[in-house]
SENU-602105 format. One line per 4 residues: number of its first residue (from 1); their letters; for each residue z, y, x of N, C-alpha, C. Coordinates in pm, 1 decimal. Layout:
BEGIN
NUM = A = Z,Y,X,Z,Y,X,Z,Y,X  ...;
***
This chain:
BEGIN
1 = MVVF = -933.2,8576.0,-7590.4,-1034.6,8549.1,-7726.5,-1153.8,8504.3,-7691.2  -1220.2,8374.7,-7749.8,-1329.6,8350.3,-7742.4,-1412.4,8392.0,-7853.4  -1538.4,8436.6,-7812.3,-1627.0,8475.9,-7920.3,-1760.3,8386.7,-7935.6  -1788.0,8317.3,-8008.0,-1902.5,8243.1,-8022.7,-2002.6,8327.7,-8058.3;
5 = ILIV = -2104.1,8359.5,-7978.9,-2240.0,8399.2,-8003.4,-2351.1,8318.3,-8036.9  -2402.5,8296.3,-8140.3,-2518.2,8211.3,-8188.1,-2644.7,8299.3,-8195.1  -2765.0,8242.0,-8133.7,-2899.6,8316.3,-8158.5,-2961.3,8219.2,-8207.4  -2993.6,8262.4,-8355.6,-3064.3,8206.8,-8430.5,-3220.0,8256.2,-8384.9;
9 = LGVV = -3329.0,8158.5,-8337.9,-3435.0,8204.9,-8354.1,-3551.8,8129.3,-8414.3  -3658.3,8190.0,-8432.8,-3766.2,8128.7,-8507.7,-3766.5,8118.7,-8637.1  -3685.8,8192.0,-8710.4,-3688.4,8206.7,-8859.8,-3798.7,8296.3,-8876.9  -3829.3,8408.0,-8813.4,-3924.0,8488.1,-8828.5,-3955.2,8511.1,-8690.2;
13 = PSWS = -4106.8,8479.2,-8654.8,-4139.1,8501.9,-8501.3,-4117.0,8633.0,-8443.7  -4083.7,8747.4,-8521.7,-4084.3,8881.1,-8449.8,-3935.9,8910.4,-8438.5  -3860.8,8843.5,-8473.4,-3676.9,8883.2,-8474.6,-3600.2,8762.1,-8460.3  -3479.9,8793.9,-8413.0,-3376.5,8695.6,-8422.3,-3252.4,8764.4,-8463.7;
17 = ADII = -3156.0,8703.0,-8485.4,-3018.9,8711.8,-8540.0,-2899.3,8666.8,-8460.1  -2793.5,8767.1,-8424.4,-2693.5,8694.5,-8387.8,-2589.3,8692.7,-8469.8  -2513.8,8564.9,-8480.3,-2414.5,8531.3,-8563.9,-2277.6,8533.6,-8471.9  -2171.3,8600.4,-8506.4,-2074.5,8622.4,-8423.2,-1962.7,8580.3,-8499.0;
21 = IDIP = -1866.1,8488.3,-8437.6,-1767.5,8448.2,-8506.1,-1653.9,8456.4,-8395.7  -1559.6,8544.0,-8446.2,-1453.7,8580.2,-8378.9,-1326.2,8479.8,-8378.4  -1275.0,8411.1,-8277.5,-1179.9,8326.1,-8283.4,-1041.2,8383.6,-8219.2  -946.2,8422.1,-8264.5,-831.7,8453.8,-8211.3,-770.1,8351.7,-8112.3;
25 = DPLV = -716.5,8413.0,-7991.3,-689.9,8362.7,-7852.7,-589.2,8230.9,-7907.6  -500.1,8231.1,-7993.9,-406.7,8128.4,-8027.8,-486.3,8000.9,-8091.4  -607.8,8033.2,-8155.6,-674.0,7921.0,-8217.6,-786.2,7843.0,-8149.2  -806.2,7918.6,-8044.8,-928.0,7891.3,-7942.6,-934.8,7730.3,-7938.1;
29 = SRVV = -834.5,7700.1,-7855.4,-802.5,7544.0,-7818.6,-828.1,7434.6,-7930.5  -769.4,7489.4,-8061.6,-782.9,7392.0,-8171.1,-898.6,7415.7,-8249.0  -992.7,7498.0,-8245.6,-1110.5,7510.3,-8295.4,-1213.9,7424.8,-8199.8  -1196.9,7465.9,-8071.9,-1295.7,7378.3,-7970.7,-1259.3,7238.8,-7978.7;
33 = DGIC = -1141.3,7194.0,-7961.9,-1102.5,7038.5,-7981.6,-1145.2,6969.1,-8116.8  -1138.7,7068.6,-8217.3,-1184.8,7026.4,-8348.0,-1321.7,6979.4,-8364.8  -1394.1,7079.5,-8313.5,-1541.5,7056.1,-8308.4,-1575.3,6934.7,-8204.2  -1524.0,6952.1,-8099.4,-1542.6,6842.4,-7984.4,-1507.2,6687.3,-8039.8;
37 = GTYD = -1396.0,6681.7,-8104.2,-1373.5,6592.9,-8171.6,-1435.5,6499.5,-8292.8  -1478.0,6608.3,-8375.8,-1571.1,6588.2,-8467.0,-1690.4,6535.3,-8445.3  -1750.5,6582.4,-8335.4,-1903.7,6551.0,-8292.1,-1913.4,6476.5,-8160.0  -1792.5,6429.7,-8148.2,-1787.0,6309.9,-8026.3,-1830.9,6363.7,-7879.8;
41 = YDVA = -1766.3,6464.8,-7845.0,-1780.9,6512.2,-7693.2,-1720.8,6413.2,-7631.2  -1815.9,6408.0,-7510.8,-1783.3,6303.2,-7408.9,-1811.0,6353.3,-7269.1  -1720.2,6403.6,-7201.4,-1726.3,6475.2,-7053.1,-1831.4,6384.8,-6968.2  -1835.5,6266.4,-6999.9,-1924.7,6189.4,-6915.4,-2066.8,6169.9,-6959.3;
45 = KQNG = -2098.0,6217.0,-7073.8,-2220.8,6203.9,-7122.2,-2281.0,6370.6,-7124.8  -2206.9,6457.5,-7119.7,-2238.7,6602.8,-7155.6,-2310.1,6662.8,-7035.3  -2331.7,6606.0,-6911.0,-2425.0,6649.7,-6774.0,-2369.4,6793.2,-6755.1  -2242.2,6808.3,-6731.9,-2162.1,6945.4,-6697.1,-2153.9,7044.6,-6817.0;
49 = ETKA = -2182.3,7013.0,-6927.9,-2168.7,7067.6,-7042.5,-2046.6,7117.2,-7072.1  -1970.5,7230.4,-7083.8,-1845.1,7229.3,-7118.5,-1797.5,7211.9,-7272.8  -1652.3,7184.9,-7293.2,-1630.9,7175.5,-7428.4,-1669.5,7311.0,-7514.3  -1660.5,7411.0,-7472.0,-1688.4,7544.6,-7535.3,-1828.1,7548.5,-7555.9;
53 = QFSQ = -1908.8,7531.4,-7444.6,-2065.6,7491.0,-7479.7,-2125.7,7403.7,-7579.6  -2050.3,7289.7,-7561.2,-2069.4,7190.8,-7650.7,-2063.0,7244.4,-7808.2  -1932.2,7301.8,-7828.2,-1887.2,7336.0,-7951.6,-1997.7,7454.9,-8010.3  -2019.8,7550.3,-7926.1,-2138.2,7640.6,-7957.8,-2267.6,7574.7,-8014.6;
57 = RMVK = -2312.0,7461.9,-7922.3,-2442.6,7388.5,-7975.2,-2423.3,7323.7,-8089.4  -2288.2,7266.3,-8112.4,-2273.5,7192.6,-8232.8,-2268.3,7291.3,-8343.7  -2228.0,7420.0,-8347.1,-2246.5,7515.9,-8450.6,-2395.0,7539.0,-8481.7  -2450.0,7573.1,-8369.1,-2576.2,7601.8,-8392.5,-2654.7,7480.1,-8464.1;
61 = KIIR = -2642.4,7360.9,-8430.3,-2699.5,7262.9,-8492.0,-2662.3,7229.4,-8634.8  -2532.2,7265.9,-8697.8,-2495.4,7265.3,-8805.0,-2561.2,7380.6,-8882.3  -2590.4,7494.8,-8839.3,-2654.9,7586.8,-8906.8,-2805.2,7547.2,-8924.4  -2857.7,7493.0,-8831.0,-3014.3,7477.8,-8830.8,-2997.5,7357.4,-8945.8;
65 = QTVI = -2952.2,7230.1,-8927.7,-2931.6,7129.9,-9036.7,-2934.2,7177.9,-9172.8  -2860.5,7290.9,-9180.9,-2818.3,7338.8,-9338.1,-2933.8,7415.1,-9379.6  -3000.7,7482.9,-9313.1,-3120.1,7563.8,-9335.9,-3236.4,7457.4,-9368.3  -3247.2,7356.2,-9277.5,-3348.2,7250.4,-9308.1,-3323.9,7184.9,-9416.6;
69 = AYES = -3205.6,7142.6,-9459.3,-3174.0,7078.7,-9599.3,-3212.9,7165.6,-9714.5  -3166.5,7291.9,-9704.1,-3179.1,7376.1,-9816.1,-3328.2,7386.3,-9835.5  -3411.2,7425.2,-9747.6,-3556.3,7461.1,-9745.0,-3643.7,7316.9,-9794.6  -3574.4,7203.6,-9749.4,-3642.0,7079.8,-9785.6,-3628.6,7049.0,-9946.6;
73 = TAVK = -3501.9,7076.4,-9973.3,-3460.1,7051.5,-10142.3,-3545.1,7152.0,-10214.7  -3574.4,7289.5,-10170.7,-3634.1,7390.1,-10238.2,-3791.3,7352.1,-10236.2  -3838.0,7277.7,-10131.8,-3980.6,7260.3,-10126.7,-4025.9,7131.9,-10221.3  -3918.1,7048.0,-10230.1,-3922.9,6899.8,-10308.6,-3923.4,6961.8,-10457.3;
77 = QTAR = -3827.8,7049.4,-10497.7,-3798.9,7104.6,-10605.9,-3939.3,7159.3,-10673.2  -3968.9,7254.2,-10595.1,-4120.5,7325.4,-10633.3,-4211.2,7210.8,-10645.5  -4227.1,7102.2,-10550.6,-4341.7,7025.5,-10575.9,-4341.2,6940.3,-10695.8  -4189.4,6887.4,-10737.7,-4176.6,6860.1,-10853.7,-4245.9,6906.4,-10997.6;
81 = QNAD = -4191.2,7028.0,-10964.1,-4210.8,7133.8,-11090.8,-4388.5,7158.8,-11106.1  -4447.6,7168.6,-11002.4,-4580.8,7161.1,-11014.3,-4659.8,7031.0,-11040.6  -4584.4,6922.2,-10985.9,-4657.4,6791.0,-11033.4,-4610.7,6785.8,-11170.1  -4502.8,6798.6,-11237.2,-4474.3,6799.0,-11358.4,-4572.9,6878.5,-11455.4;
85 = TAIT = -4599.2,7004.5,-11405.5,-4688.9,7107.5,-11470.2,-4830.2,7050.3,-11497.4  -4885.0,6974.9,-11372.7,-5014.5,6942.7,-11363.0,-5027.5,6800.2,-11454.5  -4941.0,6741.4,-11454.2,-4923.0,6606.9,-11549.4,-4940.1,6645.3,-11698.7  -4861.8,6771.2,-11733.3,-4858.2,6791.7,-11885.0,-4985.2,6865.4,-11922.1;
89 = QINS = -5046.7,6918.7,-11829.1,-5170.8,6983.0,-11839.4,-5269.0,6861.8,-11864.5  -5272.9,6778.9,-11757.5,-5373.9,6649.6,-11803.2,-5371.2,6581.5,-11910.4  -5223.0,6557.2,-11946.7,-5203.7,6493.1,-12091.0,-5266.5,6574.4,-12184.5  -5241.2,6693.6,-12204.2,-5283.6,6769.3,-12311.8,-5432.6,6795.0,-12302.4;
93 = EVSF = -5507.3,6754.9,-12197.1,-5641.0,6770.8,-12193.8,-5724.1,6645.0,-12229.0  -5649.2,6525.6,-12237.5,-5712.0,6420.6,-12264.1,-5668.9,6362.4,-12418.5  -5765.0,6354.7,-12482.2,-5749.5,6317.4,-12622.9,-5852.6,6230.3,-12680.1  -5808.6,6134.0,-12759.1,-5906.7,6046.7,-12812.1,-5925.5,6015.3,-12933.5;
***
């Protein structure tokens, strides 16, 4: 059985979290091959990185990209709401 252990650092400087994905032995090759095939693993370009290491790195990358996308969307939405509020206030203050 292969267990992917992902260490997510930097969310809060004082702590880290482990995400453990337990993959049953009969599925390990399928999972690793699926990730390597999807994310273009090339043994000649990996500088000694195994398929399992590459797969773990890709899962970390997916999690990181998901968090960044979510937080970016939230920041943009808040900025739009703040801008709309400011514009409404400006429009209500200006009268001729």
